C-alpha positions in Angstrom: 14.7 -3.5 11.1 12.5 -5.9 9.2 12.0 -5.5 5.4 8.8 -6.8 3.8 8.6 -7.4 0.1 5.3 -8.0 -1.6 4.8 -9.7 -4.9 2.1 -11.3 -7.1 0.0 -8.3 -8.0 -1.3 -8.2 -11.6 -4.1 -7.2 -13.9 -6.8 -9.9 -13.9 -10.4 -10.1 -15.1 -13.4 -10.2 -12.9 -13.8 -13.7 -11.4 -10.1 -14.4 -11.6 -7.6 -15.4 -9.0 -4.3 -14.2 -7.7 -1.9 -15.2 -4.9 0.1 -12.4 -3.2 3.2 -13.1 -1.3 5.0 -11.1 1.4 8.5 -12.2 2.2 10.2 -10.9 5.3 13.9 -10.3 5.8 13.8 -12.0 9.2 11.8 -14.4 11.2 8.0 -13.8 11.4 7.1 -16.7 13.6 6.4 -14.7 16.7 4.5 -11.9 15.0 1.0 -11.3 13.8 0.8 -10.4 10.2 -1.8 -8.8 7.9 -2.7 -7.6 4.5 -4.1 -4.2 4.0 -5.2 -2.4 0.8 -5.7 1.1 -0.4 -7.8 2.1 -3.4 -7.4 5.5 -5.1 -9.0 8.2 -3.0 -9.8 5.8 -0.1 -8.2 5.1 3.2 -6.1 2.1 3.8 -8.2 -0.8 5.1 -7.5 -4.1 6.7 -8.2 -7.1 4.4 -7.0 -10.1 6.5 -4.9 -10.8 9.5 -3.2 -13.9 10.9 -1.9 -14.4 14.4 1.3 -16.2 15.3 -0.8 -19.2 16.1 -2.5 -18.9 12.6 -5.9 -17.7 13.8 -7.3 -15.5 11.0 -9.9 -12.8 10.5 -11.1 -11.1 7.4 -12.9 -8.0 6.3 -16.6 -8.7 5.5 -16.0 -7.7 1.9 -13.5 -10.5 1.3 -14.9 -13.3 3.5 -15.2 -16.5 1.6 -13.1 -15.2 -1.3 -9.7 -14.5 0.2 -7.5 -16.7 2.4 -4.5 -15.6 4.4 -1.8 -18.1 5.4 1.7 -18.1 6.6 4.8 -20.3 6.1 7.1 -19.5 9.0 9.9 -21.6 7.6 10.0 -19.3 4.5 9.2 -16.1 6.5 6.4 -15.6 4.1 2.7 -14.7 4.3 0.3 -15.3 1.5 -3.0 -13.9 0.4 -5.0 -16.2 -1.9 -7.6 -14.2 -3.7 -10.4 -15.7 -5.8 -13.6 -14.5 -7.4 -12.0 -11.1 -7.8 -14.2 -8.1 -8.3 -13.4 -4.6 -9.7 -13.8 -3.2 -6.2 -10.8 -5.3 -5.1 -8.6 -3.1 -7.2 -6.0 -1.5 -4.9 -2.5 -1.5 -3.8 -2.1 -4.3 -1.4 0.3 -3.9 1.6 1.8 -6.4 4.0 2.2 -5.5 7.6 4.1 -7.1 10.5 2.8 -6.1 13.8 5.5 -4.9 16.2 5.5 -1.9 18.5 3.3 1.0 17.7 3.6 1.3 13.9 4.8 -2.1 12.9 6.6 -2.7 9.6 5.1 -2.2 6.1 6.0 -3.4 2.7 6.1 -1.2 -0.4 2.9 -2.6 -1.8 1.8 -4.5 -4.9 -0.8 -3.4 -7.4 -3.9 -5.5 -8.0 -6.2 -4.4 -10.8 -9.4 -6.2 -11.6 -11.0 -5.4 -14.9 -14.7 -5.6 -15.5 
């Protein structure tokens, strides 16, 4: 059983930046990881993913503004977010890909004010 703990969510103004962190209770080096988000009344969506070899992919809506990275020594995945927009407001969840469902964190709230 792996536990994931997200942190770094906050209330920021449009155009601001935040860095989210996701710390795992065990090693993450052999797993792909990702950040998802869910806004009120909407389905959870993939924001960014990173493979164990650190290849990345992003949702079109965040390309050029968000950067996902990993530090395997710290068992931590990051999401650097810049040029934030009100439509980025959501709960952001970390996921570790394993098996059918994988493991999810509890989420961290990001609110971008206009």
